[in-house]
C-alpha positions in Angstrom: 0.2 0.0 0.3 1.3 3.4 -0.8 1.0 6.8 1.3 0.3 9.4 0.2 3.7 10.8 2.1 5.6 7.9 0.0 3.8 9.7 -3.0 4.9 13.2 -2.3 8.4 11.8 -1.3 8.7 9.8 -4.9 7.6 13.3 -6.8 9.9 16.1 -6.7 8.4 19.8 -6.3 10.2 21.3 -8.8 9.1 19.1 -11.8 7.4 20.6 -14.5 7.0 18.0 -16.4 2.9 18.0 -15.9 2.7 14.3 -17.7 5.0 13.3 -15.5 3.2 14.4 -12.5 -0.1 12.9 -13.9 1.3 9.4 -14.6 2.6 9.4 -10.9 -0.9 10.3 -9.4 -2.7 7.6 -11.9 -0.3 5.0 -10.8 -0.9 5.9 -6.9 -4.3 5.2 -7.4 -3.8 2.4 -9.1 -1.9 0.7 -6.3 -4.4 2.3 -3.9 -6.4 -0.6 -1.5 -10.4 -0.6 -2.0 -11.0 2.0 1.1 -8.3 4.6 -0.2 -9.8 4.1 -3.6 -13.6 4.7 -1.8 -12.3 8.3 -0.3 -11.0 8.9 -3.9 -14.2 8.2 -5.2 -16.3 9.9 -2.7 -13.9 13.0 -2.7 -14.8 12.8 -6.8 -18.7 13.5 -5.7 -18.0 16.0 -3.3 -16.7 18.0 -6.4 -19.6 16.9 -8.2 -21.7 18.3 -5.2 -19.8 21.7 -5.1 -20.6 22.2 -8.9 -24.4 21.9 -8.1 -24.5 24.0 -5.0 -23.2 26.7 -7.7 -26.0 26.3 -9.6 -28.3 27.2 -6.9 -29.8 30.7 -8.4 -30.2 33.9 -5.3 -33.6 35.2 -5.3 -34.7 38.3 -4.3 -38.9 38.8 -3.5 -40.0 42.1 -2.3 -43.3 42.5 -1.7 -45.5 44.9 1.0 -47.8 42.0 1.1 -46.0 39.7 3.7 -48.3 36.7 3.2 -47.9 37.1 -0.3 -43.7 37.4 -0.3 -43.6 33.7 2.1 -46.3 32.3 -0.4 -43.9 33.0 -3.4 -40.8 32.4 -1.6 -42.1 28.9 -0.2 -43.4 28.3 -3.8 -40.1 28.9 -5.2 -38.0 26.7 -2.6 -39.6 23.9 -2.9 -38.6 23.6 -6.9 -36.1 20.7 -6.8 -34.1 19.3 -9.6 -32.1 15.9 -10.2 -28.6 15.7 -11.1 -27.1 13.3 -13.5 -26.5 10.8 -10.1 -30.4 11.3 -9.7 -29.9 13.2 -6.3 -32.1 16.0 -5.9 -30.8 19.6 -5.2 -32.5 23.0 -4.9 -32.5 25.2 -8.0 -33.6 28.7 -5.8 -32.8 30.2 -2.5 -35.4 33.2 -2.1 -34.2 36.0 0.3 -37.7 38.1 0.9 -38.5 41.4 2.2 -42.0 42.9 2.9 -40.4 46.8 3.2 -39.0 48.3 0.1 -36.4 50.7 1.5 -35.2 47.5 3.8 -34.6 45.8 0.7 -33.1 48.6 -1.2 -30.3 49.3 1.9 -29.9 45.6 2.6 -29.2 45.1 -1.3 -26.2 42.8 -2.2 -25.1 44.1 -5.9 -23.9 40.9 -8.2 -25.4 38.8 -5.7 -28.8 38.1 -6.7 -29.7 36.5 -10.3 -33.5 37.7 -10.5 -35.6 40.1 -8.5 -39.6 39.7 -8.1 -40.9 42.9 -7.0 -44.0 43.7 -6.6 -44.9 47.2 -8.0 -47.9 48.5 -5.9 -46.2 49.2 -3.0 -46.8 52.2 -0.3 -43.3 53.8 0.5 -41.5 53.6 -2.7 -43.6 51.7 -5.9 -41.9 48.8 -7.7 -40.8 51.2 -11.0 -39.1 53.3 -8.3 -37.5 50.8 -6.8 -36.1 49.0 -9.5 -34.3 52.0 -10.8 -32.8 52.1 -7.9 -31.3 48.5 -7.7 -30.1 48.7 -11.2 -28.1 51.7 -10.4 -26.4 49.3 -7.5 -26.8 46.3 -10.0 -26.6 46.9 -14.4 -26.7 43.0 -14.8 -29.9 42.0 -12.6 -32.6 40.3 -14.1 -36.2 42.0 -13.1 -40.0 40.5 -12.8 -42.5 42.8 -12.1 -45.6 41.2 -10.0 -49.4 43.1 -9.7 -52.6 42.3 -8.9 -54.0 44.7 -11.1 -52.9 46.2 -14.6 -49.5 46.9 -15.3 -48.7 50.1 -16.9 -46.6 49.2 -20.0 -45.7 52.9 -20.4 -43.9 53.1 -17.0 -42.0 50.4 -17.6 -40.8 52.0 -20.8 -40.0 55.1 -19.0 -37.1 53.3 -17.0 -33.9 53.6 -19.0 -31.5 51.3 -18.3 -29.1 48.6 -19.9 -30.9 45.5 -18.3 -30.4 42.5 -20.2 -34.0 40.8 -19.2 -36.3 43.4 -18.1 -40.0 43.1 -18.8 -41.2 40.0 -17.0 -44.4 40.4 -15.6 -46.1 38.1 -13.0 -50.0 38.6 -12.5 -50.8 37.8 -9.0 -52.0 35.5 -7.6 -50.2 32.8 -10.1 -50.3 29.5 -9.7 -47.3 27.2 -8.5 -46.3 25.7 -11.9 -47.2 29.1 -13.3 -44.6 31.2 -11.3 -42.1 28.6 -11.1 -41.9 28.2 -14.8 -41.8 31.9 -15.3 -39.0 32.3 -12.7 -37.2 29.3 -14.7 -37.8 31.4 -18.2 -35.7 34.3 -16.6 -33.1 32.8 -14.8 -31.9 30.0 -17.7 
């Protein structure tokens, strides 16, 4: 059985020949015991798991109706997808605010993949809030939500170079419609 310390002593650290180094590592793996191979295999699975963690998208929900915000967050966080090995992973992680002023004050630029914002809020409406958020993060994708009619002219008056701008979700929305619409915007 070859120990890692033995392998390190066999490989000179000044070697620049990558193929020789790779050959030695492969040789070590082939000489490993079954239990050592299991550790190597589990390490590979861990790497795959880490890659999947990076697939999780960050969503910000801003709605002055706390019940609606909680319902949207719960709905989105219950959506799971299977990876190549058949394991399920959570696709969306949702942060939620019922106060738009607090949401703006605590906004993390270049952290969120998508913002779902209610249009009709008492202190700051959704259009004004999005104008301020976009000044902090030009890459943010935005979906407006409203239980009333949407004023498309007001949307066109917001001038900024957002790539994905103009997603509208009419509330109340079914779980399937909400998830599908958000997935379309994210991917």
